[in-house]
C-alpha positions in Angstrom: -17.7 -19.6 -8.7 -18.9 -16.0 -8.8 -20.5 -14.8 -12.0 -20.9 -11.2 -11.0 -19.0 -8.8 -13.3 -15.6 -7.1 -12.8 -16.0 -3.3 -12.5 -13.5 -1.1 -14.2 -13.4 2.7 -14.3 -11.3 5.6 -15.7 -11.5 9.3 -16.2 -12.2 8.7 -19.9 -11.4 6.0 -22.3 -7.8 5.1 -21.3 -9.0 2.4 -19.0 -10.1 0.5 -22.1 -6.5 -0.6 -22.6 -6.9 -2.5 -19.3 -10.3 -3.9 -20.4 -8.7 -5.2 -23.6 -6.1 -7.1 -21.5 -8.9 -8.4 -19.2 -10.9 -9.7 -22.1 -7.9 -11.6 -23.4 -6.9 -13.0 -20.1 -10.4 -13.7 -18.8 -12.7 -14.5 -21.7 -15.3 -16.0 -19.4 -15.7 -13.0 -17.1 -18.4 -10.3 -17.5 -17.0 -6.7 -17.3 -18.7 -3.4 -16.6 -16.7 -0.4 -17.7 -17.4 3.3 -16.8 -15.6 6.0 -18.6 -16.2 9.5 -17.2 -16.0 11.1 -20.6 -18.0 14.1 -19.5 -15.4 15.2 -16.9 -12.1 14.0 -18.5 -9.3 14.7 -17.7 -9.0 14.1 -14.0 -5.3 14.9 -13.9 -5.6 18.6 -13.8 -8.2 18.6 -11.0 -7.5 19.2 -7.3 -7.2 16.4 -4.8 -10.7 16.7 -3.3 -12.4 16.8 -6.6 -10.6 13.7 -7.8 -11.6 11.8 -4.7 -15.2 12.9 -5.1 -15.3 11.8 -8.7 -13.7 8.4 -7.7 -16.3 7.9 -5.0 -19.1 8.5 -7.5 -17.5 6.2 -10.0 -17.2 3.5 -7.4 -20.8 3.9 -6.2 -22.0 3.5 -9.8 -20.0 0.3 -10.2 -21.3 -1.1 -6.9 -24.8 -0.4 -8.1 -24.0 -2.8 -11.0 -23.3 -5.6 -8.4 -19.7 -6.0 -9.3 -17.4 -8.4 -7.4 -14.1 -6.5 -7.9 -13.2 -3.0 -8.8 -10.2 -1.8 -10.8 -9.4 1.9 -10.9 -7.8 1.8 -14.4 -6.7 5.4 -13.9 -3.3 6.5 -12.7 -4.7 9.7 -11.3 -7.3 8.0 -9.2 -4.9 5.2 -8.2 -2.4 7.8 -6.8 -5.1 9.9 -5.1 -8.0 7.8 -3.8 -7.3 7.1 -0.1 -6.1 3.5 0.6 -7.9 3.5 3.9 -11.2 4.2 2.2 -10.5 1.6 -0.5 -10.0 -1.0 2.2 -13.5 -0.3 3.5 -15.2 -1.0 0.2 -17.5 -4.1 0.2 -15.6 -5.7 -2.7 -11.8 -6.0 -3.4 -10.3 -2.9 -5.1 -7.1 -2.3 -6.9 -5.4 0.7 -8.6 -2.6 0.5 -11.2 0.3 1.8 -9.2 1.5 -1.3 -7.3 1.8 -3.7 -10.2 3.6 -1.1 -12.3 6.0 -0.2 -9.5 6.9 -3.8 -8.9 7.5 -4.4 -12.6 9.7 -1.4 -12.9 11.7 -2.4 -9.8 12.3 -5.9 -11.4 13.2 -4.4 -14.8 15.7 -1.7 -13.9 19.4 -2.5 -13.9 20.9 1.0 -13.3 18.3 2.1 -10.7 17.3 5.1 -12.9 13.5 5.0 -13.5 11.4 7.5 -15.4 7.7 8.1 -14.5 5.3 10.0 -16.7 1.7 10.7 -15.9 -0.9 13.4 -15.3 -0.1 16.4 -13.2 -2.0 14.9 -10.2 -0.2 11.6 -10.5 3.2 13.2 -10.6 2.3 15.6 -7.8 1.2 12.8 -5.5 4.6 11.1 -5.6 2.9 7.7 -5.4 5.2 5.9 -7.7 8.3 7.4 -6.1 7.1 6.3 -2.6 6.7 2.7 -3.7 9.8 2.6 -5.9 12.0 3.8 -3.0 10.8 1.0 -0.9 11.3 -1.6 -3.6 14.7 -0.3 -5.0 17.1 1.1 -2.4 19.1 3.9 -4.0 16.7 4.4 -6.9 16.8 7.7 -8.8 13.4 8.7 -10.1 12.9 11.1 -13.0 9.2 12.2 -13.1 7.5 14.4 -15.6 3.8 15.4 -16.0 2.5 15.1 -19.5 -0.9 16.9 -19.3 -1.5 17.0 -23.1 -1.1 13.3 -23.7 -4.7 12.4 -22.5 -6.6 14.9 -24.8 -4.3 13.9 -27.7 -5.1 10.2 -27.2 -8.8 10.8 -26.6 -8.9 12.6 -29.9 -7.1 9.9 -31.8 -3.7 11.6 -32.3 -1.7 8.4 -31.8 -0.2 7.2 -35.1 2.8 9.3 -35.7 1.0 12.6 -35.7 3.3 15.6 -35.8 1.7 17.4 -32.9 2.0 14.3 -30.7 5.6 13.8 -31.7 6.4 17.4 -30.8 4.8 16.9 -27.3 6.7 13.7 -26.8 9.9 15.5 -27.5 9.0 18.4 -25.3 8.0 16.2 -22.3 10.4 13.3 -22.6 13.7 14.8 -23.7 15.0 15.5 -20.1 13.7 12.2 -18.9 15.4 10.3 -21.7 18.6 12.3 -21.3 18.8 11.4 -17.6 19.9 7.9 -18.5 16.9 5.9 -17.4 16.7 2.3 -18.4 13.0 1.9 -17.4 10.0 4.2 -18.0 6.6 3.8 -16.4 3.7 4.9 -18.6 1.8 6.2 -15.6 -1.6 6.7 -17.2 -3.7 4.1 -19.0 -4.0 6.4 -22.0 -0.3 6.3 -22.6 0.0 2.7 -24.0 -1.6 4.0 -27.2 1.5 6.2 -27.6 3.8 3.3 -26.7 5.3 2.9 -30.2 6.0 6.6 -30.5 7.4 6.9 -27.0 9.5 3.8 -27.5 11.0 5.1 -30.7 11.9 8.3 -29.0 13.5 6.9 -25.8 15.2 4.0 -27.6 15.3 0.2 -27.4 17.5 0.3 -24.3 14.6 1.6 -22.2 12.0 -0.8 -20.9 8.4 0.5 -21.0 6.0 -0.4 -18.2 2.3 -0.6 -19.0 0.3 -0.3 -15.7 -3.0 -1.3 -17.3 -1.7 -4.5 -18.7 0.1 -5.5 -15.5 -2.9 -4.7 -13.3 -5.1 -6.8 -15.6 -2.7 -9.7 -15.0 -2.7 -9.0 -11.2 -6.5 -8.9 -11.3 -6.8 -12.3 -13.0 -4.5 -13.7 -10.3 -6.5 -12.0 -7.5 -9.8 -13.5 -8.7 -8.4 -17.0 -8.4 -6.7 -16.3 -5.1 -9.9 -14.9 -3.7 -12.1 -17.7 -5.1 -14.3 -15.3 -7.0 -13.6 -16.2 -10.6 -16.6 -17.1 -12.8 -15.3 -20.6 -13.6 -16.1 -20.0 -17.2 -13.6 -20.1 -20.1 -15.8 -18.4 -22.7 -18.9 -16.3 -23.0 -17.9 -13.2 -21.0 -19.7 -9.9 -21.9 -18.7 -6.3 -21.7 -21.0 -3.4 -21.0 -19.9 0.2 -21.4 -21.2 3.3 -19.6 -20.1 6.9 -20.2 -21.1 10.2 -18.7 -21.2 12.2 -22.0 -23.1 11.3 -25.1 -22.1 7.9 -26.6 -21.6 9.5 -30.0 -18.3 8.4 -31.5 -17.6 6.0 -28.8 -17.5 3.0 -31.2 -14.6 4.6 -33.1 -12.7 5.4 -30.0 -13.4 2.0 -28.5 -11.8 0.3 -31.6 -8.8 2.6 -31.2 -8.3 1.5 -27.6 -9.5 -2.2 -27.8 -8.8 -3.3 -31.3 -10.4 -6.7 -32.0 -11.7 -6.9 -28.4 -14.1 -4.0 -29.1 -17.9 -4.5 -28.9 -20.8 -4.3 -26.5 -23.6 -1.9 -25.6 -22.9 1.7 -24.6 -25.1 3.7 -22.3 -24.9 7.2 -21.0 -25.5 7.8 -17.2 -25.8 10.8 -14.9 -22.8 10.1 -12.8 -23.4 13.1 -10.6 -26.4 11.3 -9.1 -24.2 8.6 -7.5 
């Protein structure tokens, strides 16, 4: 048994969709979440800046004595060097692998769409894994840079501006004949209903945060570092901007799983 917390981080609040799934799957585990709300979004940043931010985020989580780190951020997952991740003192996972495997299993016509931040799409990380998993796959990728700020500001429930952006970004992806679409940013599941309505019931939507939470639960057991508890897990939240308004946004992302103390930290010092 290992009662140290699981560490989760994201460029902002999108990673809370993964925390919500972890809370449901692992009610006895403690979780420490860091959302870099003072520097969101990461997706428009350059490679070196994203890596530096990820390094600081990871150092903060390690200072909290975590036993496992999840980068619940598509941008970081597609940018942070795997060789560096392998040298961390605790197990680490991003959100790319689980989503790519699920998309490979779901597709019937080998036409897969990928949407994400500019950095995620530019990295080609999903394309690299999908080509290994599905010989002959055709990938239709599109950066959706405005989705993150729209979600962070609560424009998720049928708002006209969000609908217009979905149509702008996803029309060519939908019209390419995909049967599977990876929501390649953990903010995007909050737009799942709107996106699903637009692309149609014939397209399977892949939620990387949910799938990575499931993979994390399995990994804890496989590594022998689960807490051994079935109830009583706690969640602590840390942000890099003022916590004002966090409770409202937390409820948006986590629903009934919301709750827990929120503290502002100076992430640049890590």
